[in-house]
N, CA and C atoms as an extended XYZ file, in Angstrom:
360
Properties=species:S:1:pos:R:3:atomname:S:1:resname:S:1:resid:I:1 pbc="F F F"
N         0.837       -1.187        0.000 N   UNK     1
C         0.000        0.000        0.000 CA  UNK     1
C         0.882        1.251        0.000 C   UNK     1
N         0.569        2.183       -0.861 N   UNK     2
C         1.350        3.412       -0.971 CA  UNK     2
C         1.222        4.255        0.294 C   UNK     2
N         2.299        4.889        0.652 N   UNK     3
C         2.307        5.763        1.824 CA  UNK     3
C         2.016        7.198        1.390 C   UNK     3
N         1.592        8.008        2.350 N   UNK     4
C         1.244        9.401        2.105 CA  UNK     4
C         2.062       10.308        3.026 C   UNK     4
N         1.938       11.609        2.792 N   UNK     5
C         2.562       12.607        3.671 CA  UNK     5
C         2.048       12.415        5.100 C   UNK     5
N         0.759       12.145        5.228 N   UNK     6
C         0.158       11.957        6.557 CA  UNK     6
C         0.748       10.723        7.251 C   UNK     6
N         0.989        9.651        6.490 N   UNK     7
C         1.624        8.454        7.055 CA  UNK     7
C         3.039        8.779        7.531 C   UNK     7
N         3.781        9.512        6.713 N   UNK     8
C         5.153        9.906        7.061 CA  UNK     8
C         5.137       10.674        8.379 C   UNK     8
N         4.259       11.664        8.478 N   UNK     9
C         4.152       12.493        9.684 CA  UNK     9
C         3.770       11.630       10.899 C   UNK     9
N         2.755       10.791       10.750 N   UNK    10
C         2.270        9.941       11.855 CA  UNK    10
C         3.387        9.040       12.381 C   UNK    10
N         4.097        8.395       11.467 N   UNK    11
C         5.155        7.469       11.888 CA  UNK    11
C         6.319        8.237       12.508 C   UNK    11
N         6.737        9.336       11.879 N   UNK    12
C         7.851       10.121       12.424 CA  UNK    12
C         7.544       10.585       13.845 C   UNK    12
N         6.320       11.036       14.079 N   UNK    13
C         5.946       11.549       15.404 CA  UNK    13
C         5.738       10.441       16.437 C   UNK    13
N         5.744        9.187       16.005 N   UNK    14
C         5.536        8.077       16.951 CA  UNK    14
C         6.793        7.720       17.744 C   UNK    14
N         7.949        8.225       17.329 N   UNK    15
C         9.199        7.901       18.026 CA  UNK    15
C         9.380        8.805       19.243 C   UNK    15
N         9.894        8.243       20.347 N   UNK    16
C        10.047        9.020       21.591 CA  UNK    16
C        10.874       10.285       21.392 C   UNK    16
N        10.391       11.366       21.959 N   UNK    17
C        11.131       12.619       21.941 CA  UNK    17
C        11.052       13.395       20.641 C   UNK    17
N        10.283       12.911       19.676 N   UNK    18
C        10.196       13.578       18.379 CA  UNK    18
C         9.281       14.788       18.450 C   UNK    18
N         9.744       15.868       17.833 N   UNK    19
C         8.953       17.092       17.726 CA  UNK    19
C         8.903       17.499       16.266 C   UNK    19
N         7.744       17.997       15.840 N   UNK    20
C         7.631       18.553       14.498 CA  UNK    20
C         7.959       20.031       14.571 C   UNK    20
N         8.757       20.475       13.630 N   UNK    21
C         9.137       21.872       13.557 CA  UNK    21
C         9.093       22.276       12.091 C   UNK    21
N         9.792       23.342       11.742 N   UNK    22
C         9.812       23.806       10.369 CA  UNK    22
C        11.202       24.323       10.044 C   UNK    22
N        11.655       24.005        8.846 N   UNK    23
C        12.958       24.465        8.372 CA  UNK    23
C        12.773       24.959        6.950 C   UNK    23
N        13.043       26.217        6.723 N   UNK    24
C        12.910       26.822        5.400 CA  UNK    24
C        11.508       26.589        4.816 C   UNK    24
N        10.498       26.676        5.666 N   UNK    25
C         9.118       26.563        5.222 CA  UNK    25
C         8.592       25.155        5.059 C   UNK    25
N         9.375       24.163        5.379 N   UNK    26
C         8.937       22.772        5.240 CA  UNK    26
C         8.935       22.092        6.608 C   UNK    26
N         8.002       21.177        6.788 N   UNK    27
C         7.932       20.429        8.040 CA  UNK    27
C         9.190       19.583        8.212 C   UNK    27
N         9.708       19.576        9.443 N   UNK    28
C        10.809       18.669        9.764 CA  UNK    28
C        10.508       17.991       11.085 C   UNK    28
N        11.229       16.925       11.328 N   UNK    29
C        11.036       16.112       12.523 CA  UNK    29
C        12.386       15.999       13.214 C   UNK    29
N        12.377       16.330       14.515 N   UNK    30
C        13.618       16.432       15.274 CA  UNK    30
C        13.559       15.596       16.537 C   UNK    30
N        14.716       15.132       16.939 N   UNK    31
C        14.883       14.512       18.247 CA  UNK    31
C        16.091       15.189       18.871 C   UNK    31
N        15.929       15.684       20.091 N   UNK    32
C        17.014       16.413       20.745 CA  UNK    32
C        17.446       17.637       19.967 C   UNK    32
N        16.541       18.241       19.216 N   UNK    33
C        16.871       19.420       18.431 CA  UNK    33
C        17.534       19.126       17.102 C   UNK    33
N        17.786       17.854       16.799 N   UNK    34
C        18.459       17.472       15.552 CA  UNK    34
C        17.443       16.921       14.554 C   UNK    34
N        17.488       17.430       13.340 N   UNK    35
C        16.575       16.969       12.287 CA  UNK    35
C        16.967       15.562       11.853 C   UNK    35
N        15.955       14.669       11.795 N   UNK    36
C        16.207       13.330       11.257 CA  UNK    36
C        15.397       13.063        9.985 C   UNK    36
N        14.375       13.869        9.731 N   UNK    37
C        13.553       13.683        8.541 CA  UNK    37
C        12.840       14.995        8.227 C   UNK    37
N        12.509       15.184        6.937 N   UNK    38
C        11.767       16.380        6.545 CA  UNK    38
C        10.729       16.021        5.481 C   UNK    38
N         9.842       16.974        5.278 N   UNK    39
C         8.881       16.887        4.175 CA  UNK    39
C         9.155       18.004        3.163 C   UNK    39
N        10.417       18.368        3.016 N   UNK    40
C        10.813       19.445        2.107 CA  UNK    40
C        10.524       19.101        0.651 C   UNK    40
N        10.411       17.830        0.317 N   UNK    41
C        10.157       17.409       -1.064 CA  UNK    41
C         8.784       16.749       -1.200 C   UNK    41
N         7.873       17.098       -0.320 N   UNK    42
C         6.543       16.485       -0.302 CA  UNK    42
C         5.798       16.691       -1.627 C   UNK    42
N         5.956       17.855       -2.237 N   UNK    43
C         5.249       18.135       -3.498 CA  UNK    43
C         5.687       17.186       -4.607 C   UNK    43
N         6.901       16.665       -4.506 N   UNK    44
C         7.397       15.694       -5.490 CA  UNK    44
C         7.042       14.258       -5.091 C   UNK    44
N         6.392       14.099       -3.936 N   UNK    45
C         6.008       12.762       -3.487 CA  UNK    45
C         7.065       12.063       -2.658 C   UNK    45
N         8.032       12.825       -2.131 N   UNK    46
C         9.130       12.259       -1.363 CA  UNK    46
C         9.058       12.695        0.098 C   UNK    46
N         9.529       11.820        0.967 N   UNK    47
C         9.948       12.193        2.302 CA  UNK    47
C        11.466       12.206        2.264 C   UNK    47
N        12.099       12.937        3.156 N   UNK    48
C        13.564       13.012        3.199 CA  UNK    48
C        14.075       12.452        4.510 C   UNK    48
N        15.141       11.675        4.426 N   UNK    49
C        15.744       11.032        5.588 CA  UNK    49
C        17.188       11.468        5.725 C   UNK    49
N        17.618       11.748        6.944 N   UNK    50
C        18.998       12.100        7.212 CA  UNK    50
C        19.710       10.812        7.655 C   UNK    50
N        20.464       10.234        6.736 N   UNK    51
C        21.156        8.965        6.983 CA  UNK    51
C        22.656        9.159        6.821 C   UNK    51
N        23.406        8.147        7.223 N   UNK    52
C        24.824        8.141        6.883 CA  UNK    52
C        24.932        7.699        5.421 C   UNK    52
N        26.053        7.959        4.803 N   UNK    53
C        26.263        7.529        3.428 CA  UNK    53
C        26.158        6.004        3.317 C   UNK    53
N        26.664        5.300        4.308 N   UNK    54
C        26.613        3.837        4.303 CA  UNK    54
C        25.170        3.342        4.402 C   UNK    54
N        24.374        3.959        5.257 N   UNK    55
C        22.968        3.576        5.378 CA  UNK    55
C        22.235        3.853        4.067 C   UNK    55
N        22.506        5.032        3.493 N   UNK    56
C        21.872        5.383        2.226 CA  UNK    56
C        22.181        4.325        1.169 C   UNK    56
N        23.439        3.961        1.051 N   UNK    57
C        23.838        2.987        0.036 CA  UNK    57
C        23.153        1.640        0.261 C   UNK    57
N        23.042        1.212        1.518 N   UNK    58
C        22.393       -0.063        1.828 CA  UNK    58
C        20.907       -0.023        1.464 C   UNK    58
N        20.231        1.075        1.798 N   UNK    59
C        18.808        1.201        1.477 CA  UNK    59
C        18.597        1.179       -0.036 C   UNK    59
N        19.422        1.924       -0.777 N   UNK    60
C        19.283        1.998       -2.229 CA  UNK    60
C        19.580        0.654       -2.880 C   UNK    60
N        20.599       -0.043       -2.387 N   UNK    61
C        20.917       -1.362       -2.936 CA  UNK    61
C        19.767       -2.341       -2.716 C   UNK    61
N        19.142       -2.282       -1.545 N   UNK    62
C        18.065       -3.222       -1.232 CA  UNK    62
C        16.761       -2.874       -1.943 C   UNK    62
N        16.425       -1.576       -2.002 N   UNK    63
C        15.145       -1.165       -2.590 CA  UNK    63
C        15.337        0.081       -3.476 C   UNK    63
N        15.952       -0.083       -4.646 N   UNK    64
C        16.212        1.071       -5.511 CA  UNK    64
C        14.939        1.733       -6.039 C   UNK    64
N        13.828        1.034       -6.004 N   UNK    65
C        12.565        1.612       -6.454 CA  UNK    65
C        11.907        2.475       -5.372 C   UNK    65
N        12.464        2.450       -4.152 N   UNK    66
C        11.894        3.193       -3.021 CA  UNK    66
C        12.810        4.320       -2.553 C   UNK    66
N        14.117        4.129       -2.628 N   UNK    67
C        15.085        5.099       -2.093 CA  UNK    67
C        15.971        5.645       -3.201 C   UNK    67
N        16.187        6.971       -3.173 N   UNK    68
C        17.136        7.608       -4.093 CA  UNK    68
C        17.862        8.715       -3.323 C   UNK    68
N        19.131        8.967       -3.678 N   UNK    69
C        19.841       10.058       -3.001 CA  UNK    69
C        19.219       11.401       -3.374 C   UNK    69
N        19.208       12.330       -2.442 N   UNK    70
C        18.805       13.693       -2.758 CA  UNK    70
C        19.856       14.265       -3.707 C   UNK    70
N        19.417       15.028       -4.686 N   UNK    71
C        20.308       15.579       -5.710 CA  UNK    71
C        21.405       16.454       -5.097 C   UNK    71
N        22.581       16.364       -5.655 N   UNK    72
C        23.685       17.263       -5.298 CA  UNK    72
C        24.426       16.860       -4.039 C   UNK    72
N        24.983       17.880       -3.400 N   UNK    73
C        25.846       17.668       -2.233 CA  UNK    73
C        25.140       17.022       -1.060 C   UNK    73
N        23.867       17.365       -0.851 N   UNK    74
C        23.135       16.750        0.263 CA  UNK    74
C        23.089       15.239        0.101 C   UNK    74
N        22.823       14.774       -1.101 N   UNK    75
C        22.768       13.339       -1.354 CA  UNK    75
C        24.111       12.667       -1.164 C   UNK    75
N        25.177       13.380       -1.504 N   UNK    76
C        26.514       12.809       -1.319 CA  UNK    76
C        26.912       12.737        0.157 C   UNK    76
N        26.090       13.356        1.024 N   UNK    77
C        26.329       13.267        2.474 CA  UNK    77
C        25.373       12.277        3.144 C   UNK    77
N        24.579       11.566        2.350 N   UNK    78
C        23.689       10.549        2.900 CA  UNK    78
C        22.220       10.937        2.959 C   UNK    78
N        21.908       12.179        2.594 N   UNK    79
C        20.501       12.592        2.643 CA  UNK    79
C        19.749       11.873        1.525 C   UNK    79
N        18.610       11.297        1.872 N   UNK    80
C        17.945       10.330        1.001 CA  UNK    80
C        16.456       10.605        0.866 C   UNK    80
N        15.951       10.513       -0.364 N   UNK    81
C        14.509       10.562       -0.597 CA  UNK    81
C        13.939        9.159       -0.409 C   UNK    81
N        12.746        9.096        0.179 N   UNK    82
C        11.955        7.871        0.135 CA  UNK    82
C        10.739        8.205       -0.719 C   UNK    82
N        10.518        7.416       -1.749 N   UNK    83
C         9.403        7.632       -2.666 CA  UNK    83
C         8.153        7.052       -2.005 C   UNK    83
N         7.299        7.934       -1.515 N   UNK    84
C         6.186        7.506       -0.665 CA  UNK    84
C         5.231        6.557       -1.376 C   UNK    84
N         4.913        6.802       -2.634 N   UNK    85
C         3.955        5.942       -3.327 CA  UNK    85
C         4.514        4.529       -3.566 C   UNK    85
N         5.833        4.366       -3.483 N   UNK    86
C         6.456        3.060       -3.694 CA  UNK    86
C         6.743        2.325       -2.388 C   UNK    86
N         6.569        3.013       -1.255 N   UNK    87
C         6.935        2.435        0.048 CA  UNK    87
C         5.729        1.797        0.739 C   UNK    87
N         5.997        0.735        1.453 N   UNK    88
C         5.007        0.119        2.332 CA  UNK    88
C         5.260        0.638        3.741 C   UNK    88
N         4.289        0.472        4.619 N   UNK    89
C         4.402        1.029        5.972 CA  UNK    89
C         5.611        0.492        6.726 C   UNK    89
N         5.879       -0.811        6.616 N   UNK    90
C         7.018       -1.355        7.361 CA  UNK    90
C         8.342       -0.787        6.855 C   UNK    90
N         8.452       -0.531        5.559 N   UNK    91
C         9.673        0.052        4.991 CA  UNK    91
C         9.817        1.500        5.452 C   UNK    91
N         8.725        2.266        5.369 N   UNK    92
C         8.765        3.658        5.810 CA  UNK    92
C         9.100        3.749        7.292 C   UNK    92
N         8.466        2.913        8.105 N   UNK    93
C         8.716        2.930        9.554 CA  UNK    93
C        10.168        2.560        9.856 C   UNK    93
N        10.685        1.557        9.175 N   UNK    94
C        12.067        1.147        9.399 CA  UNK    94
C        13.062        2.219        8.991 C   UNK    94
N        12.807        2.879        7.871 N   UNK    95
C        13.699        3.931        7.396 CA  UNK    95
C        13.675        5.125        8.345 C   UNK    95
N        12.472        5.524        8.775 N   UNK    96
C        12.375        6.644        9.717 CA  UNK    96
C        13.033        6.294       11.047 C   UNK    96
N        12.865        5.056       11.487 N   UNK    97
C        13.486        4.651       12.751 CA  UNK    97
C        15.010        4.673       12.639 C   UNK    97
N        15.536        4.271       11.499 N   UNK    98
C        16.986        4.314       11.282 CA  UNK    98
C        17.496        5.748       11.402 C   UNK    98
N        16.807        6.677       10.747 N   UNK    99
C        17.212        8.092       10.810 CA  UNK    99
C        17.051        8.637       12.229 C   UNK    99
N        15.961        8.278       12.896 N   UNK   100
C        15.707        8.735       14.271 CA  UNK   100
C        16.801        8.224       15.213 C   UNK   100
N        17.150        6.938       15.083 N   UNK   101
C        18.194        6.360       15.959 CA  UNK   101
C        19.527        7.067       15.762 C   UNK   101
N        19.860        7.370       14.525 N   UNK   102
C        21.125        8.046       14.226 CA  UNK   102
C        21.197        9.385       14.951 C   UNK   102
N        20.133       10.160       14.902 N   UNK   103
C        20.125       11.464       15.560 CA  UNK   103
C        19.937       11.349       17.068 C   UNK   103
N        19.154       10.408       17.530 N   UNK   104
C        18.920       10.301       18.975 CA  UNK   104
C        20.177        9.824       19.698 C   UNK   104
N        21.016        9.051       19.034 N   UNK   105
C        22.273        8.598       19.644 CA  UNK   105
C        23.235        9.744       19.857 C   UNK   105
N        23.093       10.793       19.058 N   UNK   106
C        23.992       11.930       19.173 CA  UNK   106
C        23.545       12.894       20.269 C   UNK   106
N        22.387       12.629       20.882 N   UNK   107
C        21.904       13.498       21.951 CA  UNK   107
C        22.744       13.281       23.199 C   UNK   107
N        23.137       14.329       23.867 N   UNK   108
C        23.857       14.126       25.132 CA  UNK   108
C        22.911       13.550       26.174 C   UNK   108
N        23.425       12.669       26.969 N   UNK   109
C        22.624       12.124       28.074 CA  UNK   109
C        22.422       13.241       29.099 C   UNK   109
N        21.344       13.168       29.889 N   UNK   110
C        21.087       14.247       30.858 CA  UNK   110
C        22.293       14.600       31.719 C   UNK   110
N        23.066       13.617       32.151 N   UNK   111
C        24.227       13.888       33.003 CA  UNK   111
C        25.328       14.622       32.237 C   UNK   111
N        25.341       14.483       30.903 N   UNK   112
C        26.376       15.116       30.098 CA  UNK   112
C        26.033       16.560       29.755 C   UNK   112
N        24.787       16.936       29.886 N   UNK   113
C        24.376       18.301       29.567 CA  UNK   113
C        24.930       19.252       30.607 C   UNK   113
N        25.343       20.365       30.152 N   UNK   114
C        25.898       21.372       31.053 CA  UNK   114
C        24.737       22.161       31.677 C   UNK   114
N        24.614       22.140       32.968 N   UNK   115
C        23.472       22.785       33.600 CA  UNK   115
C        23.428       24.291       33.396 C   UNK   115
N        24.541       24.903       33.084 N   UNK   116
C        24.555       26.353       32.916 CA  UNK   116
C        24.192       26.777       31.488 C   UNK   116
N        23.989       25.803       30.573 N   UNK   117
C        23.615       26.119       29.200 CA  UNK   117
C        22.097       25.945       29.080 C   UNK   117
N        21.416       27.003       28.738 N   UNK   118
C        19.959       26.944       28.622 CA  UNK   118
C        19.560       26.093       27.425 C   UNK   118
N        18.512       25.287       27.576 N   UNK   119
C        17.952       24.534       26.449 CA  UNK   119
C        17.223       25.493       25.533 C   UNK   119
N        17.403       25.308       24.259 N   UNK   120
C        16.729       26.191       23.288 CA  UNK   120
C        15.807       25.386       22.428 C   UNK   120
């Protein structure tokens, strides 16, 4: 079954600590203030995932009809389109979870946060 923008949003927001925000006029999804996914290419039918280059390559090798690198320099850094109409829910959920885990791991643990630095 083809996925939609609403499915992308619902699944992205299901991960702990995820907040929807906006970047350059497009919806983005953040954990610990770090973007892990966006809807910047929604009009083209894509969701965007912030992956490592290795993760991007693995996703594209496994499902080239679902994943493509974002054009230009962003794609060469691992940023990846997921073609929503070609994705099933389990694939979309797994891809979003991969991006979420990557960003959530980079969050400082509460004990590591400096108490004198205000959260923004």
